[in-house]
C-alpha positions as CSV (number, residue, x, y, z in Angstrom):
1,M,83.9,72.6,95.1
2,V,87.6,72.3,94.3
3,S,89.6,70.6,97.1
4,D,91.7,72.7,99.4
5,V,94.5,70.3,98.9
6,L,95.0,71.6,95.4
7,G,93.2,75.0,95.1
8,E,95.3,77.5,93.3
9,R,98.5,76.1,94.8
10,L,101.9,76.1,93.0
11,F,103.5,72.7,93.7
12,T,107.1,71.8,93.0
13,A,107.5,68.5,91.0
14,A,110.4,67.6,93.3
15,V,113.5,66.0,92.1
16,T,115.0,63.1,94.1
17,P,118.6,63.9,95.1
18,M,121.1,61.1,94.5
19,R,124.5,60.3,95.9
20,D,127.4,59.3,93.6
21,D,126.4,55.6,93.9
22,E,122.8,56.5,92.8
23,S,121.3,55.9,96.2
24,V,118.7,58.4,97.4
25,D,120.2,61.3,99.4
26,H,117.5,61.9,102.1
27,E,119.5,64.6,103.8
28,A,119.7,66.6,100.6
29,L,116.0,65.9,99.9
30,A,115.0,67.3,103.2
31,A,117.2,70.4,102.9
32,M,116.0,71.0,99.3
33,L,112.3,70.8,100.3
34,D,112.8,73.0,103.3
35,S,114.4,75.6,101.1
36,D,111.6,75.3,98.5
37,V,108.9,76.0,101.1
38,R,110.9,78.9,102.7
39,R,111.1,80.5,99.3
40,G,107.3,80.3,98.7
41,V,106.5,76.9,97.1
42,E,102.9,76.0,98.1
43,G,103.0,72.3,97.8
44,V,105.3,69.3,97.1
45,Y,104.8,66.5,94.6
46,V,107.2,63.6,95.0
47,C,108.2,60.5,93.0
48,G,106.7,61.9,89.7
49,S,108.6,62.2,86.4
50,S,111.0,64.9,87.8
51,G,111.5,62.7,90.9
52,E,112.5,59.7,88.8
53,G,109.6,57.8,90.5
54,V,109.6,54.9,88.0
55,L,113.3,54.4,88.5
56,L,113.0,54.1,92.3
57,S,112.2,50.8,94.1
58,E,109.0,50.4,96.1
59,D,110.9,50.9,99.4
60,E,112.7,54.0,98.0
61,R,109.4,55.6,97.0
62,I,107.9,55.0,100.4
63,A,111.0,56.4,102.1
64,V,111.0,59.5,99.9
65,A,107.3,60.3,100.8
66,A,108.1,59.9,104.5
67,T,111.1,62.2,104.2
68,A,109.1,64.8,102.3
69,V,106.3,64.9,104.9
70,A,108.8,65.3,107.7
71,A,110.8,68.0,105.9
72,V,107.8,70.2,105.2
73,A,106.4,69.6,108.7
74,G,102.8,70.5,107.8
75,R,103.6,73.9,106.2
76,V,102.3,72.7,102.7
77,P,100.6,69.6,101.4
78,V,102.6,66.7,100.1
79,L,101.3,64.7,97.2
80,S,103.0,61.4,96.4
81,H,102.9,59.7,93.0
82,V,102.2,56.0,93.6
83,G,101.6,54.7,90.0
84,A,103.2,51.3,89.5
85,M,103.3,48.4,87.0
86,S,101.0,46.3,89.1
87,T,97.8,47.2,91.0
88,R,98.9,45.5,94.2
89,E,102.2,47.3,94.2
90,A,100.4,50.6,93.7
91,V,98.1,49.8,96.6
92,R,101.1,49.1,98.9
93,I,102.9,52.3,98.0
94,A,99.7,54.3,98.4
95,Q,99.0,52.8,101.8
96,A,102.5,53.5,103.0
97,A,102.3,57.1,101.7
98,K,99.1,57.5,103.6
99,D,100.7,56.1,106.7
100,A,103.5,58.6,106.2
101,G,101.0,61.5,106.2
102,V,100.8,62.6,102.6
103,A,97.8,64.8,101.8
104,A,96.9,63.0,98.5
105,I,98.1,60.4,96.1
106,S,98.5,60.5,92.3
107,M,98.9,57.9,89.6
108,I,99.8,57.5,86.0
109,P,98.1,54.8,84.0
110,P,99.9,51.4,84.0
111,L,102.6,50.9,81.4
112,Y,103.9,48.4,78.8
113,Y,100.9,46.1,78.1
114,G,98.2,47.3,75.8
115,Y,95.6,47.8,78.5
116,S,92.1,48.8,77.6
117,T,90.5,51.9,79.1
118,P,88.3,49.7,81.4
119,D,91.5,47.9,82.5
120,V,93.0,51.2,83.5
121,V,89.9,52.5,85.2
122,R,89.7,49.2,87.2
123,H,93.4,49.7,88.2
124,F,92.8,53.2,89.4
125,R,89.5,52.3,91.1
126,T,91.1,49.5,93.2
127,V,93.7,52.0,94.6
128,I,91.0,54.6,95.2
129,D,88.7,52.1,97.0
130,E,91.4,50.5,99.1
131,V,93.4,53.7,100.2
132,D,91.3,56.4,101.7
133,L,93.0,59.5,100.5
134,P,92.2,62.3,97.9
135,F,93.3,61.1,94.5
136,V,94.8,63.0,91.5
137,L,94.9,61.4,88.0
138,Y,98.2,62.0,86.3
139,N,97.8,62.6,82.6
140,I,101.2,62.6,80.8
141,P,100.5,60.9,77.4
142,Q,103.9,61.5,75.9
143,F,105.3,59.0,78.5
144,T,102.3,56.7,79.0
145,G,100.8,56.6,75.5
146,R,97.4,57.3,76.8
147,D,95.6,60.7,77.0
148,I,93.2,60.6,79.9
149,S,91.5,63.8,78.6
150,E,90.4,62.0,75.5
151,G,87.6,60.3,77.4
152,G,86.7,57.1,79.2
153,F,87.4,58.3,82.7
154,D,84.2,60.0,83.6
155,E,83.3,57.3,86.1
156,L,86.5,58.1,88.1
157,L,86.2,61.9,87.7
158,A,82.7,61.7,89.3
159,L,84.0,60.0,92.5
160,P,84.3,62.2,95.5
161,Q,87.8,60.9,96.3
162,V,89.1,62.1,93.0
163,I,90.0,65.8,93.4
164,G,91.7,66.6,90.1
165,V,93.9,65.9,87.1
166,K,97.6,66.7,86.8
167,H,97.5,67.6,83.1
168,T,101.0,67.4,81.6
169,S,99.8,67.6,78.1
170,R,99.6,70.1,75.3
171,N,96.0,69.0,74.7
172,L,94.3,72.0,76.3
173,Y,91.1,71.2,74.4
174,G,90.9,67.9,76.3
175,A,91.5,69.6,79.6
176,E,88.8,72.1,78.9
177,R,86.4,69.3,78.1
178,I,87.2,67.6,81.4
179,L,86.2,70.9,83.2
180,R,83.1,71.1,81.0
181,R,81.9,67.7,82.1
182,H,83.3,67.9,85.7
183,P,83.3,71.5,86.8
184,H,84.0,70.5,90.4
185,Q,87.4,69.0,89.4
186,A,90.7,70.8,89.4
187,V,92.8,70.6,86.3
188,V,96.3,71.3,87.5
189,N,98.8,72.5,84.9
190,G,101.8,70.2,84.4
191,F,103.8,71.9,81.6
192,D,105.3,75.0,83.1
193,E,105.5,76.6,79.6
194,F,101.7,76.2,79.4
195,Y,100.8,77.9,82.8
196,L,99.1,81.0,81.3
197,P,97.3,79.1,78.5
198,A,96.1,76.5,81.0
199,L,94.8,79.2,83.3
200,S,92.9,80.7,80.4
201,I,90.8,77.5,80.0
202,G,90.1,77.2,83.7
203,A,93.0,75.2,85.1
204,R,94.0,75.9,88.7
205,G,97.5,75.9,90.0
206,A,100.5,74.0,88.8
207,I,102.7,71.0,89.5
208,G,105.9,71.7,87.6
209,T,109.6,70.9,87.4
210,T,110.6,74.6,87.3
211,V,108.1,75.9,89.9
212,S,110.6,75.8,92.7
213,L,113.3,77.5,90.6
214,Q,110.9,80.2,89.4
215,I,108.3,80.5,92.3
216,D,108.5,84.3,92.2
217,L,107.6,84.3,88.5
218,F,104.8,81.8,88.9
219,R,103.2,83.8,91.7
220,S,103.5,87.0,89.8
221,L,101.9,85.5,86.7
222,R,99.0,84.2,88.9
223,R,98.5,87.7,90.4
224,R,98.6,89.4,87.0
225,F,96.2,87.0,85.5
226,A,93.7,87.3,88.4
227,A,93.9,91.1,88.0
228,G,93.1,90.9,84.3
229,D,96.6,92.1,83.3
230,L,97.0,89.6,80.4
231,A,99.9,91.6,78.8
232,G,101.8,91.5,82.1
233,A,101.0,87.8,82.6
234,R,102.3,87.0,79.0
235,A,105.5,88.9,79.8
236,V,106.1,86.7,82.8
237,Q,105.2,83.5,80.9
238,V,107.9,84.4,78.3
239,R,110.4,84.7,81.2
240,I,109.4,81.4,82.6
241,D,109.7,79.9,79.1
242,D,113.3,81.2,78.8
243,T,114.3,79.0,81.7
244,V,112.3,76.0,80.4
245,E,113.9,76.3,77.0
246,G,117.5,76.4,78.4
247,M,116.8,73.4,80.6
248,V,115.3,71.3,77.8
249,E,118.4,72.0,75.6
250,V,120.6,70.0,78.1
251,G,118.0,67.6,79.5
252,V,115.3,68.9,81.8
253,F,115.6,66.4,84.7
254,G,119.4,66.7,85.1
255,A,119.0,70.5,84.7
256,A,116.5,70.7,87.5
257,K,118.9,69.0,89.8
258,Y,121.8,71.2,88.8
259,L,119.9,74.5,89.1
260,G,118.1,73.4,92.3
261,G,121.5,72.7,93.8
262,K,122.3,76.4,93.4
263,L,119.4,77.3,95.7
264,S,119.9,74.7,98.4
265,V,122.5,71.9,98.5
266,P,124.0,69.7,95.7
267,L,121.4,67.3,94.4
268,G,123.6,64.9,92.4
269,E,122.9,63.4,89.0
270,C,120.0,61.5,87.6
271,R,119.8,57.7,88.0
272,S,120.9,55.7,85.0
273,P,119.8,55.3,82.3
274,L,118.9,59.0,82.4
275,P,121.8,61.0,81.1
276,R,124.3,62.9,83.2
277,L,125.2,66.5,82.5
278,D,128.5,67.3,80.8
279,D,130.6,70.4,81.2
280,A,128.9,72.2,78.2
281,G,125.5,71.5,79.8
282,R,126.5,72.9,83.1
283,A,128.0,76.0,81.4
284,R,124.7,76.5,79.5
285,L,122.8,76.2,82.8
286,D,125.0,78.7,84.5
287,E,123.8,81.1,81.8
288,V,120.2,80.1,82.3
289,F,120.5,80.7,86.0
290,A,122.0,84.2,85.5
291,Q,119.2,85.1,83.1
292,L,116.6,83.8,85.6
293,Q,117.9,86.0,88.3
294,E,117.6,89.0,85.9
295,H,114.0,87.9,85.1
296,I,113.1,87.7,88.8
297,A,114.6,91.1,89.5
298,T,112.7,92.7,86.5
299,T,109.5,91.1,87.5
300,A,109.8,92.2,91.1
301,E,110.5,95.8,90.0
302,E,107.4,95.7,87.8
303,D,105.2,94.4,90.5
304,A,106.5,97.0,93.0
305,A,105.8,99.9,90.6
């Protein structure tokens, strides 16, 4: 049985707002998340790639999780990414996230050293055993150099505490094989441009950078797919992809902050060494935002017909 924490939910992979001095802007974070939930986002995932989690200190990550829980006030579940370079640090961050009230924790594999698969499994297992919370494996091989879906993690996927895999990978074959071996697990789509293809192999829900910007489109695609309207679902996926393409052109993480600021409050720039947007990038994103509003209106008209 798939966990209710995940289900079919559409989670925003939340950015972390920054002030000009690159300190975390907790007031902006709370305002942004409140806006996201009011507009229909069904879950919040903090301190992941979009949230610049690996660029935040341990204390900052703990504080972001606490702010997120307070901001959503029980309306939707909060998942916190707690992956860290060392196992003990990951345990500390995870325990603090639990104390803050998150619904589940998530982790990437440890980085830098050439860890074996058993090393990584032991790292994950220590956090799972010491922190009593639902656990989501975070598979993002383009950043970690390891594809969890290629095997070696069946021991973890069989544990009752493990409720799913955030699959931010183009390897849908590997995702389908996870579901074949572990049908009780939820594979949650992580690449927004792969939402429809991921649903087609049995993925459930999404945790994505553009979900909060395009929540109306994601919900429409989900409805159309569930109703068997594949042509309609493909049409919405194309509209989602238009936004993704424009954001990738200028840098997706900075773009997410700029566009998100149009829907709530200014969210600042990314923390160095991630790049800052220039005037040309902001102008391109203004075009992307205008096109997105047209796509939302078109989709709503179709759904109402």
